[in-house]
C-alpha positions in Angstrom: -30.2 -11.5 -84.6 -26.8 -11.9 -83.1 -24.6 -8.8 -82.9 -20.9 -8.3 -83.2 -19.3 -5.3 -81.4 -16.0 -4.7 -83.1 -13.1 -2.6 -81.8 -9.3 -2.5 -82.0 -9.3 -1.8 -78.3 -11.7 -4.2 -76.4 -11.0 -4.0 -72.6 -11.3 -7.6 -71.3 -10.3 -9.2 -68.0 -7.2 -10.5 -69.8 -6.2 -7.1 -71.2 -6.9 -4.9 -74.1 -7.1 -6.6 -77.5 -8.5 -6.3 -80.9 -11.7 -8.4 -81.0 -15.3 -8.9 -82.0 -17.6 -9.4 -79.1 -20.5 -11.6 -80.1 -23.9 -11.0 -78.4 -27.1 -13.0 -78.4 -30.2 -12.3 -76.4 -28.4 -9.6 -74.3 -25.5 -11.9 -73.3 -21.9 -12.2 -74.5 -21.5 -15.6 -76.2 -17.9 -15.3 -77.2 -15.0 -13.1 -78.1 -13.2 -13.8 -81.4 -10.9 -12.3 -83.9 -12.6 -9.9 -86.3 -12.0 -12.3 -89.2 -14.0 -15.0 -87.3 -17.4 -13.2 -86.9 -20.2 -15.7 -87.5 -22.3 -15.1 -90.6 -25.5 -13.2 -90.1 -24.3 -11.0 -87.3 -25.2 -7.3 -87.3 -22.1 -5.3 -86.9 -21.5 -2.4 -84.4 -18.2 -1.0 -85.5 -16.6 1.1 -82.8 -13.8 2.1 -85.2 -10.8 3.6 -83.3 -12.8 4.0 -80.1 -12.4 1.9 -76.9 -15.0 -0.8 -76.0 -15.2 -0.7 -72.2 -17.4 -2.9 -70.0 -20.4 -1.0 -68.7 -19.6 1.0 -65.6 -21.1 0.0 -62.3 -21.7 2.7 -59.7 -21.8 1.2 -56.2 -22.7 4.5 -54.6 -25.7 6.4 -56.1 -28.4 8.4 -54.3 -31.4 8.1 -56.6 -33.8 9.6 -53.9 -36.9 7.8 -55.1 -39.5 7.4 -53.6 -40.1 10.4 -51.5 -37.6 13.0 -52.8 -38.0 12.8 -56.6 -37.8 16.6 -56.6 -34.1 16.0 -55.9 -33.5 13.3 -58.5 -35.4 10.0 -59.2 -35.0 6.8 -61.2 -35.8 8.5 -64.5 -33.3 11.3 -64.4 -30.6 9.4 -62.5 -30.6 6.5 -65.0 -30.6 8.8 -68.0 -27.6 10.6 -66.5 -26.0 7.3 -65.9 -26.5 6.1 -69.5 -24.9 9.4 -70.7 -22.0 8.7 -68.5 -21.4 5.1 -69.5 -22.9 3.6 -66.3 -25.0 0.5 -67.1 -25.8 -0.5 -63.5 -26.5 1.7 -60.4 -26.7 0.5 -56.8 -28.9 2.8 -54.9 -28.2 3.9 -51.3 -30.9 3.4 -48.7 -31.1 7.0 -47.6 -32.4 10.3 -49.0 -35.4 8.3 -50.2 -38.6 8.1 -48.1 -39.0 5.6 -46.7 -35.4 4.6 -46.2 -34.6 1.1 -47.3 -34.4 -0.4 -43.9 -37.2 -2.9 -44.1 -38.5 -5.3 -46.8 -41.7 -3.3 -47.1 -39.6 -0.2 -48.0 -37.6 -2.2 -50.5 -40.8 -3.2 -52.2 -42.0 0.4 -52.3 -38.7 1.3 -54.0 -39.1 -1.5 -56.6 -42.6 -0.3 -57.4 -41.3 3.3 -57.8 -38.7 2.1 -60.3 -41.0 0.4 -62.7 -40.7 1.4 -66.4 -38.5 4.4 -65.5 -35.0 3.1 -65.8 -32.7 3.6 -68.7 -30.0 1.3 -67.1 -30.1 -1.6 -64.6 -30.1 -1.0 -60.9 -30.0 -2.7 -57.5 -30.4 -1.6 -53.9 -28.4 -1.5 -50.7 -30.3 -1.9 -47.5 -29.7 0.3 -44.4 -28.6 -0.3 -40.8 -30.4 2.4 -38.8 -33.0 3.0 -36.2 -32.2 -0.3 -34.4 -33.4 -2.4 -37.3 -31.1 -5.4 -36.7 -33.9 -7.9 -37.0 -34.6 -6.6 -40.5 -31.1 -7.3 -41.8 -31.5 -11.0 -42.7 -35.0 -10.6 -44.2 -33.6 -7.8 -46.4 -30.8 -10.0 -47.5 -33.2 -12.7 -48.5 -35.4 -10.1 -50.3 -32.4 -9.1 -52.5 -30.5 -6.2 -51.2 -26.8 -6.4 -52.2 -25.5 -5.3 -48.8 -26.0 -2.6 -46.1 -25.1 1.0 -45.4 -24.6 2.8 -42.1 -23.5 6.2 -41.0 -21.4 6.7 -37.9 -21.9 10.5 -38.0 -25.2 12.4 -38.6 -26.4 12.0 -42.2 -27.9 15.4 -42.1 -31.3 14.3 -43.5 -34.5 13.1 -42.0 -35.4 9.4 -42.3 -32.0 7.8 -41.6 -30.2 7.9 -38.3 -26.5 7.3 -37.5 -25.5 4.2 -35.5 -23.2 3.9 -32.5 -21.0 1.1 -31.3 -23.7 -0.8 -29.3 -26.1 -0.7 -32.3 -23.3 -1.9 -34.6 -22.6 -4.8 -32.2 -26.3 -5.7 -32.2 -26.3 -5.7 -36.0 -23.0 -7.4 -36.5 -24.0 -11.1 -36.0 -26.8 -10.7 -38.5 -24.5 -9.0 -41.0 -22.0 -11.9 -40.7 -24.7 -14.5 -41.3 -25.7 -12.8 -44.5 -22.2 -12.7 -45.9 -23.0 -9.3 -47.4 -20.9 -6.2 -47.0 -21.5 -3.4 -44.5 -20.8 -0.1 -46.3 -19.8 2.5 -43.8 -19.7 6.3 -43.9 -16.7 6.4 -41.7 -16.6 9.6 -39.6 -17.0 9.6 -35.8 -19.0 12.4 -34.2 -16.5 13.0 -31.4 -13.7 14.7 -33.5 -16.4 16.6 -35.4 -17.9 18.0 -32.2 -14.4 19.0 -30.9 -13.8 20.8 -34.2 -17.1 22.6 -34.0 -16.1 24.0 -30.6 -12.9 25.4 -32.1 -14.8 27.0 -35.0 -17.1 29.2 -32.9 -17.5 32.4 -34.8 -15.9 31.1 -38.0 -16.6 32.6 -41.4 -18.6 29.9 -43.1 -18.2 31.3 -46.6 -14.6 30.1 -46.3 -13.9 26.6 -47.6 -11.2 26.4 -45.0 -13.9 26.5 -42.3 -15.8 23.5 -43.8 -12.5 21.6 -44.2 -11.6 22.2 -40.5 -15.0 21.1 -39.3 -14.5 17.6 -40.7 -11.0 16.7 -39.6 -9.0 13.7 -40.8 -9.1 12.2 -37.3 -12.9 11.7 -37.6 -12.3 9.3 -40.5 -9.3 7.6 -39.1 -10.9 6.9 -35.7 -14.1 5.6 -37.4 -12.1 3.3 -39.7 -10.2 1.9 -36.8 -13.4 1.2 -34.9 -15.0 -0.6 -38.0 -11.8 -2.7 -38.6 -11.9 -3.9 -35.0 -15.6 -4.8 -35.3 -15.1 -6.5 -38.6 -12.3 -8.6 -37.2 -14.2 -9.5 -34.1 -17.5 -10.5 -35.8 -16.3 -11.6 -39.2 -18.5 -9.4 -41.4 -17.4 -7.9 -44.7 -16.6 -4.3 -44.3 -16.5 -1.7 -47.1 -15.4 1.9 -46.5 -17.2 4.3 -48.7 -15.8 7.6 -50.1 -12.4 7.5 -48.4 -11.2 11.1 -48.3 -8.2 11.1 -46.0 -4.9 9.4 -46.9 -4.1 9.3 -43.2 -6.2 6.1 -42.9 -4.2 4.2 -45.5 -1.6 2.7 -43.1 -4.4 1.3 -41.0 -6.1 -0.2 -44.1 -2.8 -1.6 -45.3 -2.2 -3.4 -41.9 -5.8 -4.7 -41.9 -5.3 -6.2 -45.3 -2.1 -7.8 -44.1 -4.0 -9.3 -41.1 -6.6 -10.8 -43.5 -9.5 -8.5 -42.4 -12.2 -8.6 -45.0 -12.2 -4.9 -45.9 -12.6 -3.1 -49.2 -12.4 0.6 -49.9 -13.7 3.1 -52.4 -12.9 6.8 -53.1 -14.7 9.2 -55.5 -13.8 11.2 -58.6 -14.1 14.5 -56.7 -11.4 13.5 -54.2 -9.1 12.7 -57.1 -9.9 15.8 -59.2 -10.2 18.8 -56.9 -8.0 20.1 -54.1 -8.9 22.1 -51.1 -6.6 25.0 -51.8 -8.1 25.4 -55.3 -11.8 25.7 -54.1 -13.0 29.3 -54.0 -14.7 30.6 -50.9 -18.4 30.5 -51.2 -18.3 27.7 -53.8 -20.8 25.4 -52.0 -21.1 23.2 -55.1 -17.8 21.6 -53.8 -19.3 20.7 -50.4 -19.3 17.1 -49.5 -18.7 14.9 -46.5 -16.0 13.9 -45.8 -14.6 17.1 -47.4 -12.2 17.4 -50.4 -8.7 17.7 -48.8 -5.4 19.2 -50.1 -3.3 18.4 -53.1 -0.8 16.2 -51.2 -3.7 14.1 -49.9 -5.2 13.8 -53.4 -1.9 12.4 -54.7 -1.7 9.9 -51.9 -5.2 8.7 -52.8 -4.0 8.1 -56.4 -1.0 6.1 -55.0 -3.3 4.1 -52.8 -5.3 3.1 -55.9 -2.0 2.1 -57.6 -1.1 0.0 -54.6 -4.5 -1.6 -54.4 -5.4 -0.3 -50.9 -8.3 1.5 -52.5 -10.2 -1.0 -54.6 -12.7 0.9 -56.6 -14.2 4.2 -57.6 -17.8 5.3 -57.0 -19.5 8.6 -57.6 -21.4 9.2 -54.4 -23.8 11.0 -56.7 -25.8 13.0 -54.3 -27.9 15.7 -56.0 -30.3 18.2 -54.5 -32.4 21.2 -55.6 -30.3 24.3 -56.2 -31.8 26.1 -53.2 -30.2 23.5 -50.9 -26.8 24.4 -52.1 -27.2 28.0 -50.7 -25.6 29.3 -53.8 -26.5 32.9 -53.2 -25.1 33.1 -49.7 -22.2 30.6 -50.2 -22.6 29.2 -46.7 -20.7 26.0 -46.2 -22.3 25.3 -42.9 -25.9 25.3 -44.1 -25.5 24.1 -47.7 -26.3 20.5 -48.7 -23.2 18.3 -48.9 -23.3 16.3 -52.1 -21.8 16.4 -55.6 -23.7 15.3 -58.8 -21.4 13.5 -61.2 -23.0 10.5 -62.9 -22.8 11.7 -66.4 -19.2 13.0 -66.2 -17.4 10.7 -63.7 -15.7 8.7 -66.5 -14.0 11.6 -68.2 -13.1 13.1 -64.8 -11.3 9.9 -63.8 -9.8 9.3 -67.2 -8.4 12.9 -67.2 -6.7 12.3 -63.9 -5.2 9.0 -65.1 -3.5 10.6 -68.1 -0.6 12.2 -66.2 -0.2 9.3 -63.7 0.6 6.4 -66.0 -2.6 4.4 -65.4 -4.2 2.3 -68.1 -7.6 1.3 -69.5 -7.2 -2.0 -67.6 -7.1 0.1 -64.4 -10.1 2.0 -65.4 -12.2 -1.1 -66.1 -11.1 -2.7 -62.8 -11.9 0.4 -60.7 -15.2 1.4 -62.3 -16.6 -1.9 -63.6 -15.2 -5.2 -62.2 -14.6 -4.4 -58.6 -17.9 -2.5 -58.0 -19.7 -5.5 -59.5 -17.8 -7.8 -57.3 -18.7 -5.7 -54.2 -22.4 -6.1 -55.0 -22.0 -9.8 -55.7 -23.0 -9.8 -59.4 -19.6 -10.0 -61.0 -20.8 -13.3 -62.7 -22.9 -11.1 -65.0 -21.8 -7.5 -64.7 -18.6 -5.5 -64.9 -16.6 -7.4 -67.6 -16.5 -8.1 -71.3 -16.4 -11.9 -70.9 -18.3 -14.9 -72.1 -21.6 -15.3 -70.2 -21.7 -11.7 -68.9 -24.4 -9.2 -69.8 -23.7 -7.3 -73.0 -23.2 -4.0 -71.1 -20.8 -1.8 -73.1 -19.4 1.8 -73.3 -18.0 3.0 -76.6 -15.5 5.6 -75.4 -13.5 8.1 -77.3 -10.4 8.3 -75.1 -8.8 11.2 -76.9 -11.7 13.7 -77.1 -11.5 16.8 -75.1 -14.6 18.7 -73.9 -15.6 21.5 -71.5 -18.4 20.4 -69.2 -21.6 22.2 -70.0 -24.8 22.2 -67.9 -26.7 20.4 -70.7 -24.3 17.5 -70.5 -25.3 16.7 -66.9 -28.8 15.2 -67.7 -29.7 15.2 -64.0 -32.9 16.8 -62.6 -31.0 19.9 -61.6 -28.1 20.9 -63.8 -25.7 22.0 -61.0 -22.2 20.6 -60.5 -18.7 21.9 -59.6 -17.5 20.2 -62.8 -19.3 22.7 -65.0 -16.6 24.6 -66.9 -13.9 21.9 -66.3 -11.9 20.8 -69.3 -11.9 17.0 -69.4 -10.5 14.3 -71.6 -12.7 11.4 -72.9 -16.2 11.2 -74.2 -18.9 8.6 -74.0 -20.1 7.9 -77.6 -22.7 5.2 -76.8 -23.9 3.0 -74.0 -25.5 -0.4 -74.4 -27.4 -2.2 -71.7 -27.8 -6.0 -72.3 -27.1 -5.4 -76.0 -29.6 -2.7 -76.4 -28.7 0.9 -77.2 -29.5 3.3 -74.3 -27.6 6.4 -75.3 -25.7 7.6 -78.4 -24.3 10.9 -79.4 -26.4 12.9 -76.9 -29.7 11.1 -77.6 -31.4 8.5 -75.5 -33.4 5.4 -76.5 -37.1 5.9 -76.8 -38.0 3.2 -74.2 -36.6 2.6 -70.7 -35.6 -1.1 -70.5 -33.4 -1.1 -67.4 -34.3 -3.6 -64.7 -33.3 -4.7 -61.2 -30.3 -6.9 -61.1 -30.8 -10.1 -59.1 
């Protein structure tokens, strides 16, 4: 039976409008006025709530296979559904084996079977001199590739240097797929470490000083040069420093094929507000100061930053060193899949952004980065019927039970946020509604 999703505020590529979205066999067949709904449709009435395109997270660490005690397809995709994400793109590290060969990709696919509440796809990795695996991975279906220029801090995935990047670059260019880069160079980090000998590592200021802006800026300059020289698509993940924005602006003006993401935590928190010992806030690159945060918002407004991604990177509580509050030894990662939407929407309220901006940053552009914008990321004819029914006016305090991840730890617990996910639909099927999940997991890999 065809469905009609009805709302006074449907967020479409052409703007927000009152409409009925007609769905058959999991696809959007048309948008029409509410008085033109074909007979026989079952009605999903969103009332006053917003109908958003399903969110696409281009930066998720699912950690399966190999580290499912950290997260896993089941818990990650449940948290995603609760947060309005209908597609996750999994990073190639933190799982074992890392997704650097076709065999590892097939192992991941087997691990995902019948566990996913939402759809997913995989990034491949550039690591351990695997240049000859890049093109086979592209043929096998990865959506692009990820590399680290600094140490990832975890076994199973190694950083790359410039010679290794140059060996990989021609293969990347031939695939036409993006290279997603954790852009921090080790040189400035090593210099900072020398200056921090004897530092008090309970202080957030010590962690911030250990990952200076210069590490990001120098790495981004290197990657822009290589992208221009070899002609591969470049994507900068989790931009944290606003000091790189002038370089990125000039690169755009020169026509270099670069896109950029930042994350909700860089737009919500500020360094001077983070208590000493609060290792839940540790991530790399680090959360910087208020002035930097506001400059990132302005880069989003200008379009220098293209999209938002969670960098959802959970771990067992013991890895956060919560008892000792040691920023040097704690795991650097923030879990946010289920609450990223209200975090971002809350920040947008005082800065004159719109629902169109939200859908562009968290749906359309992540889908385009991964190359499946023909079917994901928009409420448009022919696309998958991936929807979020969103109460844009609700206010809630984040509670642990709202996280839905394997380990309910997050620096957002206790934060007062605006906006609440009422329901999430994946290809026309209800995955989450009012705190409850569907009985079956029908998420699948996006090809």
